[in-house]
N, C-alpha and C positions, 0 to 999 in steps of 0.2 A: 471509387470504393465507398462503401457505407461504413461509417463509424457509429456503432450503437452504444449509447450510454443508458444503463438500466439501473433502476432502484426497485424497492419492494413493490411499488405500484405499477410501473409501466416502463417502457423503453422508448427513447427518442433516437432518431436517425439523422446523421449529417453526412452528406456526400463529400468525399475527399479524393484527392489525387495522390499518387506516389511519384517519387523522383529517384533517378539513379544517382548513386554516389559519384562525386566528381572524379575520384581516382580511376574510374573505368572509362572515362571519356577521352576522345581524341584531342590532343593538344597540337595546335598549329598556329602559324602567324597569319597575317592577312592574305598571303599568297598561297596558303595551304601547304607550307613547308613544315615538316614535323619538328616540334620542339623536343619531343621525347620519342625515342625509337630503340627497340631491342634492349630495353633495360637501362638506358642511359640518356643523359641530356645532351642536346646539340650545343656545341661550344659557341657557335656564332650567335644564336638567338638567346642563349642562356649563359652568359659569362658570370653572372652573379644573381642572387635571389630576386632582387627588386627588378632589375632589367628583364629578367626572364618572365616575371609576372606581368610586366607591362607589354612585352612583345607577344606573349602567347595567348591564344583564344581557346575557349572550351566549346566543343561541338555539342549541339543539341541532337536529339534522336526522335524519330517518329515512333508512333505506337507499333508499327510493323517492325522497326529496328529493335525495339525492346525485346521482341520475341525472337527474331531471326538472328540477331547478333549476340544478345545477352541471355536468351532463354527465359525471359520474364514474360509471363502471360497470366491472364485472369483464369481462375477456376471458380467453381461454385463455392460461395462463402469465403473466398480468399484470393490469394495470388500464389502462383507457382514460380519458384526460382530454380532454373536448371543448373546443375553442377558444371557440365561441360557442354558448350554450344559450338559447333564447328561450321564455319563458312568457307567459301572458296578462297578466302584470303588468309584466314588464321583460325585458331581455336581460342575461345574465351573460357576462362576458368572462374567460376563463381560470380557473385554479384552482391551488391548491398543496396538496399532501397530504404527510403524514408517516406513517411506519410506527411503531407503538407496540410497546413491550416488554410493557407491561401497561396497565391502564386509566388510570393516572396518570403514566406515564413513556414518553418516546420510546425507540425502539430506537436505541442508540448504536453507531456503526460504526467499525472500524479499516479502513484503506484496502487492506490486503492481502487477496488471495483473494476479491475481489468482481468479478463480471462483469456487464456490461450489454449490452442488445440495441442493434441499429441503429434508426434512425428513417426513416420513409418519405421519399421525395424531396420537395423543395419546403418542407420544414419543418426548422427548426434545433432539435434536441433538446438538453436539458441535464439531467444528473443531478449535483446539487451536494451537497457536504458543507459545512454551515455550523456555526460554533461556537455551540452552544446548551446551556442547562441541560437535563438530562434531564426535569425536572419542568415545563418550560416557563416557568421563572422564578417559579414560585409561592412558593417558600420565601424568596427574596431580596426579594420585593415588600413585605414588612412588612404584609401583610393586604389590599392593594388588588387583588391578582390571586388570586381564589378559584377561577378556572377551570383554569389550568395546562395541562399537556399534553393532558388529556382533551378540551379545547376548542381545541387547536391554537395556544396562545399562545407567545410567546417568540422569534419569528423575528427574525433579524438578519443582515445581509449587508454585506460590504465594498464592494459596488457602490452603496451609499447609496440605497436606495429612499426616495422622498419621500412615500409614501402610507401609512405605517404608522400605524394608528389608536391603538395602545397600545405604549408602550415602558417597560420596567421596571415594569410594573403601573400606569402612569399614562397618562391620555389625552394624546395628542400634539396638544393644541389651542392651545398658546401659539405664536402666529405660524403655526399650521397648516403642517405640512411642515418646520418649521425648529427645533423644540425638542428638548431632551433630548440624550442622549449620542451620540457618533459610532458608526458601525457597526463590526463586527468582521470577522475573517478568514474567508474562504471558499475552498473548493477545488472547482472544477468538474472532477469526476473524468472526466466524459464530456460532450463537446459536439460535435455533428456534424449533418450532413445528408449523406446518401450523396454521394460515396464517401469523404469524409474525416472524420477525428476528431482532436481535440486536447484535452489536459487542462490548461487555463490556470489557475494559481493566482491568487488576488487577495489578497495579504498586506495587513495593516493593523496598525499599531502603536498600542496604546491606552495613554494615560497622562493622568490617573489614571482608570481605569475599573474596574468590578468584575472580579475574577479569575474566568475561566471555566475550569472543570476538566474539562469534558466533551471527548470526542474529536470528536464531530460527529453531527448528526442528518441523515438522508437526506431531501432535498427533491427531488421529481420535478416538473419543469416542461418545457414547450417554448415556443418563441417563433417566430413567423413570420419567415422570412428578410427580408421586406420591411420589418419594423418591429421591430428588436431591442430596443426599449424596453418592449414589451408582454410581461409575464410571463404565459404561458398554456401550454396543453398540448393535444396531440392525438396519441393513439396512441403515447405514450411508455411503454414497458414495462420492468419490472425482471425479469431472467431468473430471479430467485429467488422468483417468486410463482406461485400457481395461480389458480383462478377465483373463490374465495370472497372477496367484498369485506368481509363482516362474518362473524365466526366464532362469535359468542356468542349473538346474538339477532336479531330482525327489525328492530331499530333500531340506529343506530350508537352507538359508545361515547361520542359527544359529545352525545347527546340528553338534554335536560332536560325534565321535566314542566312544562306551562304554569303550574302552581301553585308551582313551585319553580325559577324561573330562576336561573342562576348569574352572579355578578358576574365581570366581565372582570379 
């Protein structure tokens, strides 16, 4: 994808990649036994948060799988995120992607001089900045998060999502949906469905929680108007992109070889 930075005189272009959020990825051990299935954690592999994080690996995806499994594909001047994608095994609902600065770090944004497109009628689109570590929380995890930004880890949100599988490098299994630290601040730079648009901030004061020094990572999602609790996406585009979903190879930057899966 192309990230354009413009001023009054001219525009410069940098080629970037995107990566799927870790929460959508298959979790398994070295023998490909599920760590998480049907909405719950496996008791054998995940008896506690740290053991679970050490036992479980996060699967990578090819460019083809981005489209066939998650409904994510390049379009002219952007990327399209499908709301429902059905395969012979299951249906996938929604997705969340991030732009990468390099293979191991998210593209961090400041809020000035960024423009976003409109969203088609009957959908409520959102482009959000959330306070995240550039490396996806890898450095601060103490070794339990070996995946990092390359695999889309580290998402956090002041709107308190209750389905985050990993937080601070540890599996969110204690009381499931209820353990670990509170969420952090987010800024929805653009949320709308034609013809209106508003930029609602969601502040959050943390104490005592880790200090976040990043400006913010860009998260692109959309949600249906009829159900604002479902984080998903359809035809939400960033004006600073072109048609290339992956810029370096035929597989996405988060792909792991089956013989070398990465820990979450």
